[in-house]
C-alpha positions in Angstrom: 51.4 -99.9 -82.1 52.2 -103.8 -83.6 49.6 -106.5 -83.7 49.8 -108.9 -80.6 48.4 -111.7 -83.0 51.4 -113.4 -84.4 50.8 -114.4 -88.2 50.7 -118.2 -88.8 52.7 -120.4 -91.2 51.0 -119.4 -94.7 51.3 -122.6 -96.8 50.6 -123.1 -100.2 47.6 -126.3 -100.1 48.2 -129.5 -102.2 46.3 -129.0 -105.3 46.2 -131.8 -108.0 47.6 -130.5 -111.6 48.1 -126.8 -110.0 50.6 -127.6 -107.3 53.7 -128.5 -110.3 56.7 -126.7 -110.2 55.9 -123.3 -112.1 52.6 -122.7 -109.4 54.7 -123.4 -106.5 57.4 -121.1 -107.6 55.3 -118.3 -108.1 53.5 -118.9 -104.7 56.8 -118.8 -103.0 57.9 -116.0 -104.9 54.9 -114.3 -103.3 55.2 -114.9 -99.8 54.1 -118.8 -98.8 56.5 -120.1 -96.0 55.8 -123.9 -97.2 54.4 -125.0 -100.9 53.2 -128.2 -101.2 53.6 -130.3 -104.2 50.4 -131.9 -105.6 49.5 -135.3 -104.2 52.3 -138.1 -105.5 51.2 -142.0 -105.6 53.6 -143.7 -103.5 54.0 -146.2 -106.2 54.8 -143.8 -109.0 57.6 -142.3 -107.0 59.4 -145.8 -106.3 59.1 -146.6 -110.2 61.5 -143.1 -111.5 65.0 -142.0 -112.1 66.3 -139.1 -110.7 67.9 -136.8 -113.0 70.1 -133.6 -112.9 68.4 -131.7 -115.7 71.2 -129.4 -117.0 68.9 -127.6 -119.4 66.5 -126.3 -116.9 69.0 -126.1 -113.8 66.1 -128.6 -111.9 65.8 -132.3 -110.1 63.7 -134.3 -112.5 62.4 -137.4 -110.9 61.3 -139.7 -114.4 58.7 -142.3 -114.9 60.9 -145.7 -115.8 57.4 -146.5 -117.2 56.9 -144.0 -119.6 59.6 -141.5 -119.5 57.0 -138.4 -118.2 57.7 -136.0 -115.6 56.5 -137.3 -112.0 57.9 -134.8 -110.2 60.7 -131.3 -110.7 62.4 -129.3 -108.2 64.5 -126.5 -108.3 67.1 -125.4 -105.5 64.8 -122.0 -104.9 62.2 -124.1 -103.1 63.5 -127.2 -101.9 64.2 -125.7 -98.1 60.4 -125.1 -97.7 58.9 -127.7 -100.0 56.7 -130.1 -98.6 56.2 -133.4 -100.9 53.0 -135.0 -100.4 52.5 -138.5 -100.8 49.4 -140.3 -101.3 49.5 -144.2 -99.9 47.6 -147.1 -98.4 51.2 -149.4 -97.6 53.7 -148.4 -94.4 56.3 -150.2 -96.7 55.7 -148.8 -100.1 55.7 -145.5 -98.8 58.7 -145.4 -96.8 60.3 -146.4 -100.4 58.9 -143.6 -101.8 59.7 -141.5 -99.0 63.6 -142.4 -99.3 64.0 -141.7 -102.7 62.6 -138.1 -102.3 63.6 -136.9 -99.1 67.0 -135.3 -100.0 65.3 -133.1 -102.4 62.6 -131.6 -99.7 61.8 -130.1 -96.7 59.5 -132.5 -95.4 57.0 -135.3 -96.2 53.2 -134.7 -95.9 50.7 -138.0 -96.4 47.4 -137.2 -97.8 44.7 -138.2 -95.7 42.5 -135.5 -96.9 41.0 -136.5 -101.1 37.9 -137.1 -101.1 37.6 -139.0 -104.5 35.9 -142.1 -105.0 38.9 -143.8 -106.8 41.0 -142.5 -103.4 38.9 -143.5 -100.8 38.2 -147.1 -102.2 42.0 -147.8 -102.4 42.3 -147.5 -98.8 44.1 -143.8 -99.8 43.1 -140.4 -98.9 40.4 -139.2 -96.6 39.5 -143.3 -96.8 42.9 -143.0 -93.9 40.4 -141.1 -91.9 38.4 -144.3 -91.4 41.1 -147.2 -91.1 42.7 -145.3 -88.0 45.3 -148.7 -87.5 46.3 -148.2 -90.7 47.0 -144.5 -90.8 48.9 -144.9 -87.7 51.0 -147.9 -89.0 51.9 -145.4 -91.8 53.0 -142.4 -90.2 54.5 -144.6 -87.3 57.1 -146.4 -90.4 57.9 -143.1 -91.6 59.0 -141.2 -88.5 61.2 -144.3 -87.7 62.7 -144.4 -91.1 62.7 -141.3 -92.5 65.3 -138.1 -91.2 63.2 -135.6 -92.5 59.8 -133.9 -90.7 56.6 -136.0 -91.3 53.2 -134.6 -91.1 49.5 -135.4 -92.6 46.4 -133.9 -93.8 43.1 -135.0 -92.7 39.7 -134.5 -93.0 37.2 -134.4 -90.4 34.6 -136.9 -89.3 31.3 -136.1 -89.1 31.4 -136.5 -85.1 33.8 -134.7 -83.3 34.6 -137.1 -80.6 35.8 -139.4 -83.6 38.0 -136.4 -85.2 39.7 -136.0 -81.4 40.6 -139.7 -81.0 41.8 -140.0 -84.7 44.3 -136.9 -84.6 45.2 -138.2 -80.8 46.2 -141.5 -82.5 48.5 -139.6 -85.2 50.1 -137.4 -82.5 51.3 -140.3 -81.0 53.2 -141.2 -84.2 55.9 -138.4 -83.3 54.6 -136.6 -86.6 55.7 -132.8 -86.4 52.0 -131.1 -87.3 49.1 -132.1 -88.6 47.0 -129.9 -90.8 43.0 -130.1 -91.0 40.5 -129.8 -93.8 37.6 -128.3 -91.8 35.0 -130.6 -94.1 34.1 -134.0 -94.2 34.9 -135.9 -97.0 31.2 -135.8 -98.2 31.0 -132.1 -98.4 34.0 -131.9 -101.4 34.7 -128.2 -100.9 31.2 -126.9 -101.0 29.5 -124.8 -98.4 31.3 -123.2 -95.6 34.4 -124.9 -93.9 33.8 -126.3 -90.3 36.1 -123.9 -88.4 34.5 -124.7 -84.7 35.9 -128.2 -85.1 39.6 -126.8 -85.6 38.7 -124.4 -82.6 37.6 -127.4 -80.2 41.0 -129.4 -81.7 43.4 -126.8 -80.5 41.1 -126.2 -77.2 41.2 -130.3 -76.3 44.0 -130.8 -73.5 45.1 -134.1 -75.0 45.8 -133.0 -78.2 49.4 -131.6 -78.0 50.7 -131.3 -81.8 50.8 -127.5 -83.8 47.6 -127.8 -86.3 46.9 -125.8 -89.5 43.8 -124.9 -90.6 42.8 -125.6 -94.3 39.6 -124.4 -95.6 37.7 -120.9 -96.9 40.9 -118.6 -96.5 40.4 -116.0 -99.7 41.8 -112.6 -97.6 44.0 -111.4 -94.8 40.7 -110.4 -93.1 39.9 -114.3 -93.4 43.6 -115.3 -92.2 43.2 -113.3 -89.1 39.8 -114.5 -88.3 40.9 -118.0 -88.6 44.1 -117.2 -86.7 42.3 -114.9 -83.6 39.1 -118.1 -83.5 41.2 -121.1 -83.6 45.0 -120.2 -82.4 46.2 -122.4 -85.4 49.6 -123.1 -85.6 49.7 -122.4 -89.6 47.0 -121.7 -92.6 47.1 -124.1 -96.0 45.3 -121.4 -98.3 44.2 -123.7 -102.0 41.5 -122.1 -104.3 42.5 -118.3 -102.5 45.6 -119.0 -103.8 44.4 -119.7 -107.2 42.2 -116.8 -107.1 45.3 -114.6 -106.1 48.5 -116.6 -106.0 49.8 -113.2 -104.1 47.6 -113.3 -101.2 50.6 -114.7 -99.1 52.5 -111.3 -99.2 49.2 -109.6 -99.4 48.2 -111.0 -95.9 51.7 -110.2 -94.5 51.5 -106.7 -95.6 48.1 -105.9 -94.3 48.1 -108.3 -91.3 48.8 -105.6 -88.7 46.1 -103.3 -90.2 43.5 -105.8 -90.5 44.3 -107.5 -86.7 43.9 -104.2 -85.5 40.5 -103.8 -87.3 39.2 -107.2 -85.9 40.1 -105.8 -82.2 37.6 -102.9 -82.4 33.7 -102.6 -82.1 32.0 -106.0 -83.3 29.9 -105.8 -86.4 26.0 -106.2 -85.8 26.3 -109.2 -87.7 29.5 -111.8 -88.0 30.6 -112.7 -91.3 31.9 -116.0 -90.2 29.0 -117.4 -88.6 28.4 -120.1 -91.0 32.0 -121.3 -90.1 31.6 -121.3 -86.5 28.7 -123.4 -86.1 28.9 -126.3 -84.0 29.7 -129.5 -86.4 26.2 -131.2 -84.5 24.3 -128.3 -85.9 25.5 -128.4 -89.7 23.3 -131.5 -90.7 26.1 -133.6 -91.6 24.4 -136.9 -90.5 21.5 -136.6 -93.4 24.6 -135.5 -96.1 26.5 -139.0 -94.9 23.2 -140.7 -95.1 22.7 -139.5 -99.0 26.1 -139.6 -100.1 26.1 -143.2 -98.9 22.9 -143.9 -100.8 24.0 -142.6 -104.0 27.1 -144.4 -103.7 25.2 -148.1 -103.7 23.2 -147.2 -106.1 23.4 -149.7 -109.1 22.1 -148.4 -112.4 20.3 -151.5 -114.6 22.9 -153.0 -116.9 21.6 -153.4 -120.5 21.6 -156.7 -122.1 24.8 -157.0 -124.5 27.0 -153.9 -122.3 30.4 -155.0 -121.9 32.0 -154.4 -118.4 33.6 -151.1 -119.6 30.0 -149.8 -120.7 28.2 -150.7 -118.0 31.1 -149.1 -115.8 30.5 -145.6 -117.7 26.8 -145.7 -117.7 27.1 -146.6 -113.8 29.3 -143.7 -113.8 27.2 -141.5 -115.8 24.2 -142.1 -113.6 25.8 -141.7 -110.1 26.8 -138.4 -111.4 23.4 -137.5 -112.5 22.0 -138.7 -109.0 24.5 -136.6 -107.4 23.5 -133.5 -109.1 19.2 -134.2 -108.8 20.0 -134.6 -105.2 21.8 -131.3 -104.9 18.8 -129.6 -106.6 16.2 -131.1 -104.3 18.1 -130.1 -101.3 18.4 -126.8 -102.7 22.6 -127.1 -102.5 23.4 -126.8 -106.0 25.4 -123.5 -106.2 23.4 -121.7 -103.6 26.2 -122.1 -100.8 28.8 -121.3 -103.0 27.2 -118.0 -104.1 26.1 -117.5 -100.5 29.9 -118.0 -99.4 31.3 -115.6 -102.9 29.1 -112.7 -101.3 30.0 -113.2 -97.9 34.0 -113.3 -99.1 33.4 -109.7 -101.0 32.2 -107.8 -98.0 35.3 -109.5 -95.9 37.8 -108.6 -98.7 38.5 -105.0 -97.7 41.7 -103.3 -96.9 43.8 -105.7 -98.9 45.8 -105.1 -102.6 43.4 -105.5 -105.6 44.2 -108.8 -107.5 46.4 -108.1 -110.8 45.3 -111.5 -112.1 46.8 -111.1 -115.7 50.2 -110.0 -114.2 50.5 -113.1 -112.3 49.3 -115.1 -115.0 52.2 -113.7 -117.2 54.2 -114.1 -114.2 53.4 -117.8 -114.0 53.6 -118.5 -118.0 56.8 -116.9 -117.8 58.1 -119.4 -115.3 56.3 -122.4 -117.3 57.7 -121.4 -120.4 61.4 -121.0 -118.7 61.2 -124.5 -116.9 60.1 -126.0 -119.7 56.7 -126.8 -118.2 54.3 -129.0 -120.0 51.3 -127.3 -122.5 48.4 -129.3 -121.1 49.2 -128.6 -117.5 50.1 -124.6 -117.9 46.6 -124.2 -119.6 45.0 -125.7 -116.9 46.5 -123.4 -114.3 45.7 -120.6 -116.3 42.2 -121.4 -116.5 41.9 -122.2 -112.4 43.5 -119.0 -111.9 41.3 -117.1 -114.5 37.8 -118.2 -114.0 36.9 -116.7 -111.0 37.8 -113.4 -112.6 34.6 -112.3 -114.4 36.3 -109.2 -115.8 39.1 -111.2 -117.5 36.5 -113.2 -119.4 38.3 -112.6 -122.6 41.7 -113.5 -121.6 40.2 -116.6 -120.3 38.7 -117.5 -123.5 41.7 -116.5 -125.3 43.6 -118.9 -122.7 41.3 -121.7 -123.7 41.7 -121.0 -127.2 45.3 -121.7 -127.0 46.6 -125.3 -129.0 50.4 -124.7 -128.0 52.6 -122.9 -125.7 53.6 -120.5 -128.5 49.7 -119.6 -128.8 49.5 -119.3 -124.9 52.2 -116.8 -125.1 50.6 -114.7 -127.5 47.3 -114.8 -125.6 48.7 -113.3 -122.9 51.1 -111.0 -124.3 54.2 -113.0 -123.2 55.4 -113.8 -126.9 58.3 -111.9 -126.9 59.6 -113.9 -123.7 58.9 -116.7 -125.2 60.6 -116.5 -128.5 63.8 -115.5 -126.9 63.7 -118.2 -124.4 62.8 -120.7 -127.4 65.6 -119.4 -129.8 68.1 -119.7 -126.7 67.1 -123.5 -125.6 65.3 -124.8 -128.6 65.4 -127.8 -126.5 62.2 -126.5 -124.4 59.9 -127.3 -127.0 60.2 -130.7 -126.5 59.8 -130.3 -122.7 56.3 -128.7 -123.5 55.1 -131.6 -124.9 56.6 -133.9 -122.1 58.5 -136.1 -125.3 62.1 -135.1 -124.4 62.9 -138.2 -122.2 60.7 -140.0 -124.3 62.7 -138.9 -127.5 66.3 -139.5 -125.6 65.2 -142.8 -124.4 64.3 -143.7 -128.1 67.9 -142.7 -129.4 69.2 -144.5 -126.4 67.8 -147.9 -127.6 69.0 -147.4 -131.1 71.9 -146.8 -130.1 72.1 -149.9 -128.1 70.6 -151.4 -131.3 73.3 -150.3 -134.1 76.2 -151.3 -131.3 74.5 -155.0 -131.4 
């Protein structure tokens, strides 16, 4: 007997520094239906050179300013690659999208980043509070770009405000909309509010396909998100870092788990915190506290430069937020509670072979000349939630270059073979290939003159 519940589109969600070329390929090869790039600021993308890289068989978008690789794309991922752009300007984002549109499946606009720098530049989650600006950005793209356009948002503290914002975005003709079901002030803490996604999809005035984002760590989670919200797709972020093979795991176990979910209801719903109505979650208080903290201005000591004052303000703000979390009993408490609940609802899925997945990731990173610093960051992220692999985590953390990293994860033989065959890889690991190439070009011009 087959499950009557269709598997939603399973997507690798955009994550800064993680969703670079090798991790996207890893997710794709383990069943992701769509893979998102990390957020790329439109102003950065309009100042690049598109280069066909014969060494790596990739398309490289290289910064004209510092010759660093802004984006690397391979043919394998093009049909499923979503480029996420950060913007606050319709004209600039159209220019950026025109540069990239022939190498990706679609363009997504970031309306969910909660970081201070993004919000105060009128980008990311800041756009959710600027509906007319957000509308003008999407309208400009749907009218001028030939590939599908979408956006990923965060919810607002009031459900009705979220509904109105989505209806405005829907009017621009975008293909779909993704919802990270937390408000900006929550960052990634606490429980995602699946209840609001359900309400959005049940709203008769909202007809656009909706993709859900927030707290999908297993097949059980995916089945429940789909069953409860009726979403069109699921974007997986931290769950994919913990287990990059989660996409195929969900597909492999979907029928079994979805049948289990239709049996007798458990005495206590493990997802009850996700299903709480928004007005019962105390979000107003959180917004008020965060606003006070952001307005906090520490005393500037005499003789301080503007830079020193800025650094001190940032440090004091961070300390105030930490103290505030401790006073409210939320400093790590909710995340630990969530971890325990995840453990109880993760039955019936494949055991996460994280070391094997890390080795696979590293081989891709070596093969495609990924920058060492980015490779190390991603491996640390993958390993840090696996307490049993503390030793491997320490080895990775101690590596100072790609050769040492290969040794740390026992792929040194693969590294040696690849570098022997293509010595140029070493300059890619340090992201100096295009810098050196540009320097030689300038020297040649000077000699000719």
